[in-house]
N, C-alpha and C positions, 0 to 999 in steps of 0.2 A: 504494500500500500504506500502510495506516495505521501511524503511528509508535507504538511501545510507550510506555506511560505513564512509565516511568523516563526514557527518552531525551527525552520531551516535557518533563519537569521539568528535566532537565539542560540542554536547549536554553534554557529560561527563565533558568536560572542563568548560562548563557553570555551571554545577552542582558544580564542585570543587570551582569555584569562590565565591560561597555562604559562604565559610569558611573564606573569606578575612576579615581582620580587618581594612582595609583602610577606611577612612571617605569620600574620594573623588571618587576613582575609584576602582572597584573590578575586579581582573583578575584571571583567572584559566588557568592552563597549564597542559597538559598531554604529556608524551613521549611514543610513540608507536613504537615497532620494531617487525617485523614478526607477525603482527596482534595481538600483546599482549601488554597490558599497562605495561610499565616499571616503571614509576614514575608519581606522580602528584605533583602539587605545586600551592599555591595561595599567594597573596601578604599580608604581615603582618609583624609585629615587630619580630625580632629574638627571638628564644625560650628563655623563662625566663624573657624577657624584657616586660615592660608595652606597651600596645597598645594605640593608640591615643585616643580612646574613654575613656580609663582609666585615661588619662592625661588631659582630658577635651577639646580636640580639635586637629586639624591638624596644625602643625607649618607652613607648606607651604601655607595653605589656609589663616591663620591669616596674613601672610606677602604678600598675593595676588600674589603669584608666579604662573605664567602660567604653564599649563600642559606641561611636557617635559623639564622643566628647573630646575636647582638647585637640582638635585636628592640627593646631599650630605646632604641636610637638612631634608630629608625624613627618618623616622624611619623604613620604610618597606624594606624587602627583596622582590624583584620582583618574580612573579609567575614562570617565566621561570628559574630564578636562583634557586629557591627552588626545582623545579622539577629536575634540573641538579644535585644539591647537594644530592638529595635523590637517585640518580642512580649511578651505577658503569659505568665508561667510556666504558668498553667493551659491555655494554648493550645499550649505546646511539649511538655508531658508526653505521651510515647508517639508523638511526631512523628518525621519523617525530615527530615534536613538534606541538601540536594543541593548539591554544590560543583563548580565548574568554574574552571579557571585558564588563563591565556594569557600567554606571554612578550610583553612590550611591543614589543621590537625586531623580532621575527619574526611575531608573531600566532599562533604555533604553540601548540597545546594543551600544557599542562604535564601530562605523563604520570604523574608521581608525586605529583600534588596530594593532600595530606592535611592535616588541621588540625594546627597546632603544639601543643606541650604546654599552653600557656596556653589556647588555644581548646578543647582537649580537656577541660580542667577545667570551662570554662563550659558546654560541651555536656553533660557529665555532670550538672552542677547544674541545668541547664534541663530535665532529664528527657527529653532527646531519645533515642530508641530506636535509630536507625540513621543512619549517615552514608554517603551514596552519592557517590563521587568519580568524575568522568569521566576516562578514560584514553585514549580515542580518540573519534572522532565517533559511534561506536555502542557502544563498550565502556566498562564501568565496574566499580568494585569496591564492594561493599556491605559495610560494616563494622558489626557489632553493637557498640554502645557498651558493652554488658556486657563485651566482651573487654578494653576499656580499664580497666574497673573491676576485673576479675579479675587483669589484669596490672599491678597498681598500680605496680610499680617502673618501668614503661615511660613513665610520665608525667614 
């Protein structure tokens, strides 16, 4: 049976996350416009800087910082941000960003994967229309970016 297009793109995002250098969570993102992949991104240290595994560990993990807090202490650039950085804005306007995440220790899918508030602001400015987040091997949530714009206080 042929895989549906959304899960096809989410599978690609899931493959991209395997390049991640984060020791806690791996994320992969792809941007698709007019049924063509515009850019990909995964979370990891900025180009030319050492990754956490090269430094001997994760600073946020050492400090027991919960997921979703104190991003300024993290060395990584998020997958969504890296995908946006790799694309020209005229290619992202009206596009869809597909996001998949996995726990490093278990390899399990992150069922509540969603862009952080900083990435949401970049997604809005990039003109991306929808964000599709994988929640299981076949299930996903499709978020209209317009909802983030309308719910301005949620950012």
